[in-house]
C-alpha positions as CSV (number, residue, x, y, z in Angstrom):
1,M,0.2,0.0,0.0
2,S,1.5,3.3,-1.4
3,N,1.4,5.8,1.5
4,A,0.4,9.0,-0.7
5,A,-2.9,10.0,-0.3
6,K,-5.9,9.2,-3.0
7,A,-9.6,9.2,-3.7
8,V,-11.6,7.4,-4.9
9,L,-14.2,9.0,-7.6
10,E,-17.8,8.5,-8.2
11,G,-20.0,10.0,-10.8
12,G,-18.9,12.1,-14.2
13,P,-18.3,10.5,-17.4
14,A,-18.8,6.9,-17.2
15,D,-15.3,5.3,-19.2
16,L,-13.0,8.3,-17.0
17,P,-10.1,5.6,-16.6
18,D,-9.4,5.8,-13.6
19,R,-11.6,6.5,-10.0
20,V,-9.0,5.5,-7.7
21,V,-6.4,8.9,-8.0
22,P,-3.4,10.3,-6.3
23,I,-4.6,13.7,-4.6
24,T,-1.5,16.2,-3.8
25,P,-2.7,17.5,-1.2
26,P,-5.7,16.8,0.2
27,G,-8.2,19.4,-0.4
28,T,-12.1,19.9,-1.4
29,E,-11.9,19.5,-5.2
30,I,-10.3,17.5,-7.9
31,K,-9.7,18.3,-11.1
32,V,-9.4,16.0,-13.2
33,P,-8.2,16.5,-17.3
34,F,-10.5,14.0,-19.8
35,R,-11.7,14.3,-23.2
36,G,-10.2,18.7,-23.5
37,G,-11.8,19.5,-20.2
38,Y,-12.0,19.3,-16.8
39,E,-14.1,16.7,-14.7
40,H,-14.5,18.4,-11.3
41,F,-15.5,15.8,-8.0
42,E,-15.4,17.1,-4.7
43,V,-14.4,15.6,-1.3
44,T,-18.0,13.9,0.5
45,P,-17.7,12.8,4.3
46,R,-17.8,8.8,3.0
47,L,-15.3,6.6,3.0
48,Q,-14.8,3.3,0.9
49,D,-12.9,0.3,1.7
50,T,-10.2,-0.4,-1.6
51,T,-7.3,-2.3,-2.1
52,D,-5.6,0.5,-0.7
53,G,-7.7,1.2,2.5
54,P,-10.7,2.9,3.2
55,L,-9.9,6.2,0.3
56,R,-12.7,9.0,0.9
57,V,-15.0,9.3,-1.8
58,Y,-15.0,12.4,-4.4
59,T,-18.1,12.8,-5.9
60,W,-18.7,14.6,-9.4
61,A,-19.5,18.2,-9.8
62,Y,-19.2,19.9,-12.8
63,R,-17.2,20.1,-15.9
64,T,-15.2,22.7,-17.7
65,S,-14.0,23.3,-21.1
66,I,-9.5,23.7,-21.8
67,A,-8.9,27.2,-22.9
68,E,-7.2,27.1,-26.0
């Protein structure tokens, strides 16, 4: 098990490739680049059991575009 902080992503695009992601530093929002934009996930009070141990769950909130 890694000692890097990780989170579980819930919701958002069904084809998002990774649902367990590193977070640095842990905060209230995660921004994941995906298909020309960013998927934004917000922290919840819930934990989910994973192979990396119990991890904080972040739920999908909204999407933004990457400025060109």
